[in-house]
C-alpha positions as CSV (number, residue, x, y, z in Angstrom):
1,M,86.4,108.5,171.9
2,R,89.7,108.1,170.8
3,L,92.1,109.0,168.0
4,A,91.9,110.4,164.4
5,L,95.5,109.1,163.7
6,S,95.6,106.2,161.5
7,F,97.2,104.5,158.4
8,I,94.8,105.2,155.6
9,T,97.0,105.1,152.5
10,L,100.4,106.7,151.9
11,V,98.4,109.6,150.4
12,T,96.3,110.3,153.4
13,V,98.4,109.9,156.3
14,T,99.4,113.5,156.4
15,A,95.8,114.6,156.4
16,A,95.3,112.3,159.2
17,L,98.2,113.4,161.1
18,A,96.7,117.1,160.9
19,N,94.0,116.1,163.2
20,P,94.6,116.2,167.1
21,L,94.2,113.1,169.1
22,R,91.1,111.7,169.6
23,R,90.9,111.8,173.3
24,R,88.5,109.5,174.9
25,V,85.4,111.4,176.3
26,R,84.1,109.7,179.4
27,G,80.9,110.3,181.5
28,A,75.2,101.1,146.0
29,G,78.8,100.2,145.3
30,C,82.2,100.8,145.8
31,A,83.6,104.4,144.8
32,N,86.8,104.9,143.7
33,S,88.4,101.6,144.0
34,T,89.9,101.2,140.5
35,V,93.5,101.8,141.9
36,L,93.3,98.9,144.0
37,E,92.8,94.8,143.8
38,E,89.9,93.3,144.8
39,T,91.0,89.9,146.5
40,P,88.2,88.4,148.2
41,E,89.5,84.9,147.3
42,T,92.4,85.3,149.4
43,R,90.2,85.0,152.8
44,Q,88.6,82.1,154.3
45,Q,84.8,82.9,155.0
46,N,82.8,82.2,157.9
47,D,79.1,81.1,157.0
48,R,77.6,83.8,159.5
49,K,77.9,87.3,159.1
50,W,77.6,89.5,162.2
51,V,76.4,93.1,162.8
52,V,77.2,94.5,166.1
53,A,77.2,98.2,167.6
54,H,80.2,100.0,169.6
55,H,78.7,100.9,173.0
56,M,80.5,103.2,175.2
57,V,80.5,101.8,178.7
58,G,82.3,105.1,179.8
59,N,78.7,106.6,179.1
60,T,76.7,104.2,181.4
61,F,77.8,105.2,184.8
62,P,74.1,105.5,186.0
63,Y,72.9,102.5,183.9
64,T,71.0,99.5,185.8
65,K,70.4,96.2,184.3
66,Q,67.2,97.3,183.1
67,D,68.8,99.9,180.9
68,W,71.0,97.5,179.4
69,R,67.9,95.2,178.9
70,D,66.3,98.1,177.1
71,D,69.2,98.8,174.9
72,I,69.6,94.9,173.9
73,V,66.0,94.5,173.0
74,L,65.9,97.8,171.0
75,A,69.3,97.0,169.2
76,Q,68.1,93.4,168.4
77,A,64.9,94.7,167.1
78,S,67.0,96.9,164.7
79,G,69.1,94.1,163.3
80,I,72.1,94.4,165.5
81,D,73.3,90.9,166.6
82,G,75.6,92.4,169.4
83,F,77.2,95.1,171.5
84,V,80.9,95.9,171.4
85,L,81.7,97.1,174.8
86,N,84.3,99.8,174.9
87,T,85.8,99.6,178.1
88,G,88.3,101.8,179.8
89,K,90.3,103.2,182.9
90,E,87.2,104.0,185.1
91,T,87.2,101.5,188.2
92,W,83.4,101.1,188.3
93,E,83.3,100.1,184.4
94,P,83.9,96.2,185.1
95,A,80.6,96.2,187.2
96,R,78.6,97.9,184.2
97,V,80.3,95.4,181.9
98,A,79.0,92.5,184.2
99,D,75.7,94.0,184.2
100,A,75.5,94.1,180.4
101,Y,76.5,90.4,180.3
102,Q,73.9,89.6,182.8
103,A,71.2,91.5,181.2
104,A,71.8,89.8,178.0
105,L,71.3,86.5,179.8
106,E,68.0,87.2,181.2
107,S,66.9,88.7,178.2
108,G,66.7,85.3,176.7
109,L,67.5,86.8,173.4
110,D,70.5,85.3,171.2
111,F,72.3,88.7,171.6
112,K,76.2,88.7,172.0
113,L,78.7,90.7,173.5
114,F,82.4,91.3,173.4
115,L,85.0,93.6,174.7
116,S,86.9,96.6,173.0
117,L,89.9,97.2,175.3
118,D,90.2,101.1,174.9
119,M,93.6,101.1,175.2
120,E,94.0,104.9,175.0
121,S,92.2,105.1,178.0
122,L,93.7,101.9,179.6
123,N,97.1,103.4,178.9
124,F,96.6,106.1,181.3
125,D,99.8,106.7,183.2
126,Q,101.6,104.5,180.8
127,A,99.8,101.5,182.1
128,C,99.9,99.3,179.2
129,Q,103.8,99.6,179.2
130,T,104.2,97.4,182.5
131,V,103.4,93.7,183.3
132,A,100.8,94.8,185.7
133,G,99.2,96.6,182.6
134,G,98.9,93.1,181.0
135,Q,97.5,91.6,183.9
136,A,94.9,94.2,184.3
137,I,93.6,93.7,180.7
138,R,93.5,89.9,181.1
139,D,91.4,90.5,184.1
140,R,88.9,92.5,182.2
141,V,88.4,89.7,179.7
142,T,88.6,86.1,181.4
143,P,85.6,86.6,183.6
144,F,83.5,86.4,180.3
145,L,85.3,84.0,178.2
146,G,82.7,81.3,178.7
147,H,79.7,83.3,179.1
148,P,76.6,82.2,177.0
149,N,76.5,85.6,175.6
150,Q,80.1,86.0,174.6
151,L,80.5,86.2,170.8
152,N,82.4,83.4,169.5
153,I,83.7,82.5,166.0
154,N,85.3,79.3,165.2
155,G,84.9,78.4,168.7
156,K,87.0,81.2,170.4
157,A,85.8,84.3,172.0
158,V,86.2,87.6,170.0
159,I,88.1,90.4,171.6
160,S,88.8,93.7,170.3
161,T,90.8,97.3,171.1
162,F,90.8,100.6,170.2
163,S,94.4,101.6,169.5
164,G,97.1,99.6,171.5
165,Q,99.9,99.7,169.2
166,Q,101.7,101.3,171.6
167,C,101.6,98.9,174.3
168,T,104.7,96.7,175.3
169,F,103.5,95.6,178.7
170,G,107.2,95.8,180.0
171,Q,108.4,93.3,177.3
172,G,110.7,95.6,175.5
173,N,108.7,95.8,172.2
174,V,105.1,95.9,171.1
175,F,105.1,92.3,169.6
176,N,106.4,90.6,172.8
177,G,104.2,92.6,174.7
178,W,101.1,91.4,173.1
179,R,102.0,88.0,172.4
180,T,103.5,87.0,175.9
181,Q,101.2,89.1,178.1
182,F,98.1,88.7,176.1
183,T,97.5,86.4,173.2
184,Q,99.7,83.5,174.1
185,H,99.5,84.1,177.8
186,A,98.7,80.8,179.5
187,S,95.3,82.3,180.5
188,L,94.1,83.2,177.2
189,N,96.2,81.1,174.7
190,G,94.0,79.1,172.2
191,R,90.9,80.8,173.8
192,I,90.3,84.2,171.7
193,N,90.2,85.6,168.3
194,F,92.0,89.0,168.7
195,I,90.8,91.4,166.4
196,P,92.4,94.7,167.4
197,S,92.0,98.1,165.9
198,F,96.0,98.9,165.8
199,F,96.5,102.0,163.9
200,I,99.4,100.8,162.0
201,D,100.5,100.1,158.4
202,P,98.7,97.1,157.0
203,A,101.9,96.2,155.3
204,T,103.3,95.2,158.8
205,F,100.4,92.8,159.8
206,G,102.7,90.0,159.2
207,Q,104.9,91.0,162.2
208,Y,101.7,90.6,164.4
209,T,101.7,87.0,163.5
210,G,100.6,84.9,166.9
211,I,99.1,88.4,168.1
212,M,96.4,89.4,165.7
213,N,93.7,86.8,164.6
214,G,92.3,89.5,162.3
215,D,92.0,93.3,161.9
216,F,89.3,96.1,162.5
217,N,89.6,99.1,160.2
218,W,88.0,101.7,162.5
219,N,88.7,104.7,160.5
220,G,87.1,102.9,157.2
221,G,83.9,104.4,158.6
222,W,84.6,107.9,157.1
223,P,86.4,109.2,154.3
224,L,89.0,110.8,156.4
225,E,91.0,112.5,153.5
226,V,88.3,115.0,152.8
227,T,89.4,117.9,154.8
228,T,89.9,121.6,154.5
229,A,93.1,121.1,152.5
230,F,91.3,118.6,150.2
231,A,88.4,121.3,149.6
232,Q,91.0,123.9,148.8
233,S,92.7,121.8,146.5
234,Q,89.6,121.5,144.0
235,P,88.6,124.0,141.4
236,P,86.9,127.2,142.0
237,Q,83.3,126.7,142.9
238,S,80.5,129.2,141.8
239,Q,77.8,127.4,143.6
240,P,79.4,126.4,147.1
241,S,76.3,124.4,148.3
242,N,75.4,122.9,145.2
243,I,75.9,119.1,144.6
244,N,77.2,119.8,140.9
245,N,80.0,121.7,142.1
246,P,83.6,120.5,141.7
247,L,84.2,119.8,145.5
248,Q,81.1,117.9,146.0
249,R,81.7,115.8,142.9
250,A,85.2,115.0,144.2
251,I,83.5,114.3,147.5
252,T,81.2,111.8,146.0
253,S,83.9,109.8,144.6
254,R,85.1,109.1,148.3
255,I,81.4,108.6,150.2
256,G,81.4,104.7,151.0
257,S,84.7,104.2,149.5
258,R,86.3,100.8,150.5
259,N,89.9,101.7,149.6
260,S,91.1,101.7,153.2
261,D,89.4,98.4,153.8
262,I,90.9,96.9,150.7
263,I,94.4,97.8,152.0
264,N,93.7,96.2,155.4
265,I,92.2,93.0,153.7
266,N,95.3,92.8,151.5
267,G,97.6,92.9,154.8
268,L,95.6,90.4,156.3
269,Q,96.8,87.9,153.8
270,A,100.0,87.6,155.9
271,L,98.1,86.1,158.9
272,G,96.5,83.3,156.7
273,P,93.2,82.4,155.3
274,D,91.5,82.4,158.6
275,A,92.1,85.9,159.5
276,L,89.0,87.7,160.3
277,F,87.9,91.1,159.0
278,M,85.6,93.7,160.8
279,G,84.5,96.8,158.7
280,A,83.2,100.0,160.2
281,V,80.2,101.8,159.1
282,S,79.2,105.2,160.8
283,P,76.3,107.7,160.1
284,W,78.2,111.0,161.1
285,F,80.9,112.7,163.0
286,F,81.0,116.0,164.7
287,T,82.7,116.8,168.1
288,H,83.2,120.4,169.5
289,Y,85.1,120.4,172.7
290,S,87.2,123.3,173.7
291,P,91.0,123.4,174.0
292,Q,90.3,123.9,177.9
293,T,88.5,120.6,177.8
294,W,89.1,117.5,175.6
295,N,90.4,119.7,172.7
296,K,88.4,117.9,169.9
297,N,86.5,120.2,167.4
298,W,86.2,118.9,164.0
299,V,84.0,117.1,161.5
300,Y,84.3,114.1,159.3
301,V,82.3,114.5,156.0
302,A,79.2,112.2,156.3
303,D,77.1,114.2,153.8
304,Q,75.7,112.3,150.4
305,H,74.3,109.7,152.5
306,L,77.4,108.2,153.8
307,Y,75.6,105.7,156.2
308,N,73.7,104.2,153.1
309,K,76.6,104.1,150.7
310,R,78.8,102.5,153.3
311,W,76.3,99.9,154.1
312,E,75.9,99.2,150.3
313,S,79.6,98.7,149.7
314,L,79.8,96.4,152.6
315,I,76.8,94.6,151.3
316,Q,78.2,94.6,147.7
317,F,81.4,92.9,148.9
318,R,80.1,91.0,151.8
319,N,82.4,88.0,151.3
320,D,85.4,90.4,152.5
321,Y,83.6,91.0,155.7
322,D,83.1,88.8,158.8
323,I,81.6,91.6,161.0
324,A,80.4,94.9,160.3
325,Q,80.6,97.1,163.3
326,V,78.6,100.3,163.6
327,L,79.9,103.4,165.2
328,T,78.4,103.9,167.4
329,W,75.4,103.1,169.7
330,N,75.9,106.1,172.1
331,D,79.0,108.2,171.6
332,Y,77.4,111.4,172.0
333,G,80.5,113.4,172.2
334,E,81.3,112.3,168.6
335,S,77.6,112.7,167.2
336,H,77.6,109.3,165.7
337,Y,75.0,107.9,168.0
338,I,72.0,105.7,166.7
339,G,70.8,104.7,170.0
340,P,68.6,106.9,172.5
341,V,70.4,109.8,174.2
342,K,70.3,108.3,177.8
343,G,73.0,107.4,180.6
344,G,75.9,109.6,181.0
345,I,76.4,112.4,178.8
346,P,80.0,113.7,178.4
347,N,79.2,117.4,178.4
348,S,77.9,117.2,174.9
349,Q,74.2,118.8,175.6
350,A,75.0,121.7,173.3
351,W,75.1,119.5,170.2
352,T,72.8,116.5,171.3
353,D,69.8,118.0,173.2
354,N,66.8,117.7,170.9
355,M,68.8,115.9,168.3
356,P,67.6,112.4,168.2
357,H,69.2,109.6,166.0
358,T,67.0,106.7,166.7
359,A,65.3,107.1,163.5
360,W,68.4,105.7,161.9
361,L,67.5,102.3,163.6
362,D,65.1,100.9,161.0
363,L,67.5,102.0,158.5
364,T,70.1,100.2,160.1
365,R,67.7,97.1,160.2
366,Y,67.1,97.3,156.6
367,Y,70.7,97.5,155.6
368,A,72.0,95.1,158.3
369,T,69.6,92.4,157.1
370,A,70.9,92.6,153.5
371,F,74.5,92.3,154.9
372,K,73.5,89.2,156.8
373,T,71.5,87.6,154.2
374,G,73.1,88.8,150.8
375,S,69.6,90.1,149.8
376,Y,67.8,93.4,150.3
377,P,64.6,92.6,152.4
378,A,61.2,93.1,150.7
379,V,59.8,96.6,151.8
380,Q,56.7,95.9,153.9
381,K,55.8,99.6,154.6
382,D,56.3,102.8,152.8
383,Q,58.7,104.8,154.9
384,I,60.8,108.1,155.1
385,F,63.9,108.7,156.7
386,V,65.5,112.6,156.7
387,W,68.4,114.2,158.6
388,S,69.8,117.7,158.4
389,R,72.0,120.0,160.4
390,P,70.4,122.8,162.4
391,H,72.2,125.9,161.0
392,A,74.0,126.9,157.7
393,R,77.6,125.7,157.1
394,D,78.9,129.4,157.3
395,A,76.7,130.6,159.9
396,S,78.1,132.9,162.5
397,S,77.7,132.3,166.5
398,P,78.7,133.8,169.6
399,D,80.0,130.4,170.7
400,S,83.3,130.6,172.2
401,V,84.5,127.6,170.4
402,A,85.3,128.0,166.9
403,R,83.7,126.4,163.8
404,P,85.1,122.9,163.7
405,A,87.8,122.3,161.7
406,N,86.9,121.0,158.1
407,Y,83.4,122.4,158.2
408,E,84.2,123.7,154.4
409,V,83.7,120.4,153.1
410,L,80.1,120.3,153.9
411,E,76.7,121.0,152.2
412,D,73.6,122.9,153.4
413,A,71.1,120.2,152.3
414,V,68.6,118.0,153.6
415,W,69.4,114.1,153.1
416,V,66.5,111.8,152.6
417,T,66.1,108.1,152.3
418,V,63.0,106.3,151.2
419,L,61.6,102.8,151.6
420,T,58.8,102.2,149.1
421,T,56.6,99.2,148.4
422,A,56.1,99.9,144.9
423,P,56.7,102.8,142.3
424,A,56.2,106.2,143.8
425,S,56.4,109.9,143.5
426,V,58.5,111.8,146.3
427,T,58.3,115.5,147.0
428,L,60.9,117.3,149.1
429,A,60.3,120.8,150.1
430,T,62.0,123.5,152.3
431,T,60.1,126.2,151.3
432,P,57.2,126.8,148.7
433,A,59.5,128.0,146.3
434,N,62.3,125.2,147.0
435,S,60.5,121.9,146.1
436,Q,61.4,118.8,144.0
437,T,59.5,115.7,143.0
438,F,61.3,112.6,142.2
439,Q,60.0,109.4,140.6
440,V,61.4,106.4,142.4
441,P,61.0,102.7,142.0
442,A,60.3,99.9,144.9
443,G,62.9,99.3,147.3
444,H,65.2,102.2,148.6
445,S,66.1,105.5,147.3
446,K,68.4,108.3,148.1
447,L,67.4,111.8,147.6
448,S,68.5,115.3,148.7
449,I,67.4,119.0,148.3
450,S,69.4,122.1,149.1
451,I,68.3,124.2,152.3
452,A,68.7,128.0,153.1
453,P,68.2,129.5,156.4
454,G,64.5,129.8,157.4
455,G,63.6,126.7,155.7
456,T,61.9,123.7,157.1
457,I,61.5,120.2,155.9
458,R,58.4,118.4,154.3
459,V,58.8,115.1,152.5
460,I,55.7,113.3,150.8
461,I,55.5,109.8,149.4
462,A,52.5,109.6,146.9
463,R,51.1,106.8,144.9
464,N,48.2,106.8,142.6
465,G,47.1,110.5,143.3
466,A,47.1,109.8,147.3
467,N,49.7,110.8,149.8
468,V,50.9,107.7,151.4
469,V,53.4,109.1,153.8
470,T,54.2,112.7,155.0
471,L,57.0,113.7,157.6
472,T,57.0,117.3,158.7
473,P,59.6,117.2,161.7
474,N,59.9,120.1,164.2
475,F,62.6,121.7,162.5
476,T,63.8,125.2,161.1
477,F,67.5,125.8,159.3
478,T,68.9,128.8,161.1
479,N,71.7,131.4,160.1
480,T,72.1,132.5,163.7
481,P,73.0,129.5,166.2
482,P,73.6,130.1,169.8
483,S,76.6,127.7,169.3
484,Y,78.0,125.7,166.6
485,N,76.2,122.5,166.1
486,F,77.0,120.4,163.0
487,N,75.2,117.4,164.4
488,V,71.9,116.3,162.9
489,L,68.4,115.9,163.5
490,V,67.2,112.6,162.4
491,A,63.5,111.9,161.9
492,S,61.3,109.1,160.2
493,A,57.7,108.3,159.3
494,R,56.1,105.0,158.2
495,A,52.8,104.3,156.4
496,P,50.1,103.2,158.8
């Protein structure tokens, strides 16, 4: 989608700058937060919490209204209240956005939508440096402000962005540009809650008074500071793929961390007690485009149950969040999709073919319910979720594109979550010789096991001497991939 550059902390800015620009591709606790202040009392809370998923309109060229209806029905059944429609420069995108709103209306469901103006795309040919550029984005927004399925908070339509901190709309500076040509323009003034993802120092939020009504911390979804340089700074490792080695212990302290969220939340104090905050949660990240195409080839670490732990952080500190945004429903190019692979696939087939992620939807529903209600739901059926990469971290491939940047921080492991109705034993196995059995309580448990080339996956929930659920996905871990694929296969199984 977009951009790896952001202000995370003064310590991590350098690591973020090391990543190339993220060009838009068309087609249970808080870890390591002791150095920062928790300040939930500084924010005015809304009664309702929302869970939304980022939907790349740029990947919906072949969509019909039925495709939108299918996505909407599936998303709502998965605990998602709405889609954030990422819209960019393509001239056909407004028609797809209109179809999405109409499909939501025709569905009869209480399913909400709002726009995320992809300013990295809409700034094509410097469009957001002109007055006409301001008119263009207003034209994207205004048709839907009164739509029954538009997400409103406090009586105003929610609008977001990806990037935009560079836009002046012909006004000499960013502040006057956004203020006069968007938020306080006569067509929008008093009608919107503008919650952009501007990649700026949160200490400067006060300069955006009259522009920002809140903030979306896009890069809070991943521990961006965990890079190759981070790995090299850790003590020597005798067991590179073992959870007990120094690197993996260091990563553990950062998985699910709220550190960057807290910085942004503190920055929002300058905008007053009604400022809204939207947090990001994402299950994965891998992109593998050559320098001759979009020149995107890196991973963000998502091992050690990042999706679970990030959700658990948002749930534990839910008073700090008005909206949780799942990144993403359908960004196949960056491998963090949770919806079905359909529509326009942006030349990512090499790492998305036969790599479904929809098994994450049931897990999303479990955590989304807890985020919205404040309590984890009772588990009604024993269920297994499992995900793993298809090849060893250090595998060699004839791929013309090199291994992704930061691959050294990853583990060769199978990641498992079980939802259990009562205490049970859970057995994980990749070979007859590599098997472990865990005793787990009722509720949700996070487990893992190492895997080596030739390994397969087998997970069993047993209780009272009987197997309750067995999951054996069609999967073999290899050391000789035809191309580098650091995406994951995700599978699940549920008791009858």
